[in-house]
C-alpha positions, -999 to +999 in steps of 0.1 A: +001+002-003+031+022+011+046+016-024+011+027-041+009+062-024+043+067-036+035+060-069-001+074-070+010+107-056+049+103-080+018+103-116+002+136-101+034+152-092+048+145-128+020+150-144+015+189-126+052+194-141+048+185-170+015+207-174+037+235-161+071+227-179+048+232-212+037+266-203+067+276-196+083+266-228+052+285-249+041+308-234+078+322-214+087+334-248+058+359-255+060+370-226+064+411-223+048+444-223+031+438-255+012+404-239-001+430-216-006+462-237-005+458-272+006+489-292-010+506-257+015+528-233+011+509-199+005+546-184-027+551-207-038+513-201-038+511-163-049+547-164-084+536-184-063+567-207-067+545-241-085+512-250-063+479-247-071+462-280-044+435-284-035+429-255-042+407-220-045+436-200-081+439-199-092+403-192-062+404-162-081+430-145-114+415-152-108+382-137-098+399-106-128+418-103-142+388-108-124+371-081-133+402-059-169+399-066-174+366-064-155+360-031-166+388-013-203+377-022-197+341-014-171+339+013-192+355+042-221+331+033-200+304+029-186+308+060-218+323+086-236+286+069-206+262+079-211+278+115-243+274+117-243+237+107-216+227+131-232+247+156-269+250+155-281+229+133-292+196+148-316+169+133-342+173+101-333+205+095-296+200+098-298+168+074-321+188+051-297+214+048-269+195+045-285+179+013-291+204-003-252+215-004-244+185-012-265+186-038-248+223-053-216+213-050-222+183-072-238+211-100-222+212-137-208+248-142-226+247-173-255+244-156-247+274-130-246+294-163-279+282-178-292+292-143-278+328-149-286+329-181-323+319-173-321+346-147-321+372-169-348+361-191-368+358-163-359+399-153-367+405-189-400+394-191-407+405-154-395+433-134-366+449-160-367+447-195-328+466-197-318+434-178-287+421-189-256+397-189-228+412-167-204+413-144-224+412-118-243+388-124-212+365-131-200+364-097-233+362-084-232+324-106-190+319-093-207+330-059-231+299-059-204+276-073-183+281-050-203+281-020-205+245-011-170+241-007-162+269+022-193+258+037-184+223+044-144+232+047-158+259+080-182+229+091-156+201+094-133+223+108-155+231+138-168+201+135-131+179+141-120+207+171-112+190+207-135+186+229-112+206+253-109+237+228-149+237+228-149+242+264-122+270+263-145+299+267-172+289+282-146+280+311-140+319+303-179+331+312-178+333+268-213+331+252-222+312+227-217+335+200-182+346+218-168+312+224-171+308+181-159+338+168-132+341+200-118+308+204-137+280+174-132+304+141-092+312+153-092+278+162-102+259+132-090+291+107-062+268+086-086+244+075-113+274+070-087+293+046-074+259+026-117+262+020-111+301+007-079+298-015-098+260-030-127+285-035-107+313-049-089+287-074-126+280-091-135+318-095-100+321-109-100+292-139-142+287-146-154+292-182-186+277-185-202+300-159-191+333-168-197+324-205-234+328-205-228+355-180-214+384-198-182+374-206-171+385-247-140+391-263-128+432-264-155+438-241-121+463-221-122+471-185-157+474-173-166+506-156-197+494-135-211+458-121-236+461-152-207+462-177-197+433-201-158+420-194-134+398-205-116+374-181-085+352-182-101+319-187-126+327-212-099+350-236-076+314-236-103+290-250-109+320-274-076+320-286-073+285-286-100+282-304-102+315-333-065+319-334-058+331-367-020+329-374+007+317-347+014+348-321-027+348-311-016+305-310+012+324-286-006+347-267-032+322-253+000+300-238+009+336-221-024+338-213-024+306-198+005+315-182-006+343-169-036+326-148-014+303-137+006+330-121-023+346-108-039+318-092-008+309-075-001+342-064-034+343-050-030+313-034+005+323-017-016+356-005-040+333+012-016+309+028+000+335+042-029+355+060-035+315+067-005+312+090-003+346+109-039+339+121-024+307+131+006+320+142-016+345+168-040+316+184-010+303+189+011+333+208-029+340+220-031+372+208 
């Protein structure tokens, strides 16, 4: 069993290194300011003075906005739902909520995209005739997609705490909510942040949802949440499927490398925050 475990781990690591190496070989030659900004001066592009037509900067900006909006929606809801399932829900009600979370976690991303598109059609017929797909709709659908990761990781993290930790707050005179906020959540922050890291990665890489809810080619940087937008996953798909020359295909590889770097950077930032919370908990700050 030990041999097969090491063999499986080795196969996974080998596949990861091969994929990363292939992206580096294909993507590094085109890595330059022109990949991001095209012929537009970078200051004018960053400040939004001039549009970028031949670069991926609008897709990078759109991806950041998409991740920020979806995380802003999903993280508080997911963490508090996890707290409710772990600390408050009991009996049949807990079973019903757990089933709903499991059902949502098994939802294909394309179905979530169709849900968002159908929601816009319903709003056009009932509440608001000018409703249209946008970065806000994409963020909401992505938030629904990553919500089960946050709920389950928070729930499991809280339920796996030892009884001695659970009794620490009441022994100091804390109320139930004070015990959760000041003792249980900091003690389970490592696993909770693991769920947040996974959800950020899922929000950054999903393509099926945003294709039906607001992403388009050459949309530019969104000025409002009701605007359409560009995103790196869709840019990679579009450039790979519709490339007209070798240069556009190389831009697709460069975009994939940028997306990988962006995701790794977000993971690193989340990991540093996770370690800081853990260190503060261990020092009793």
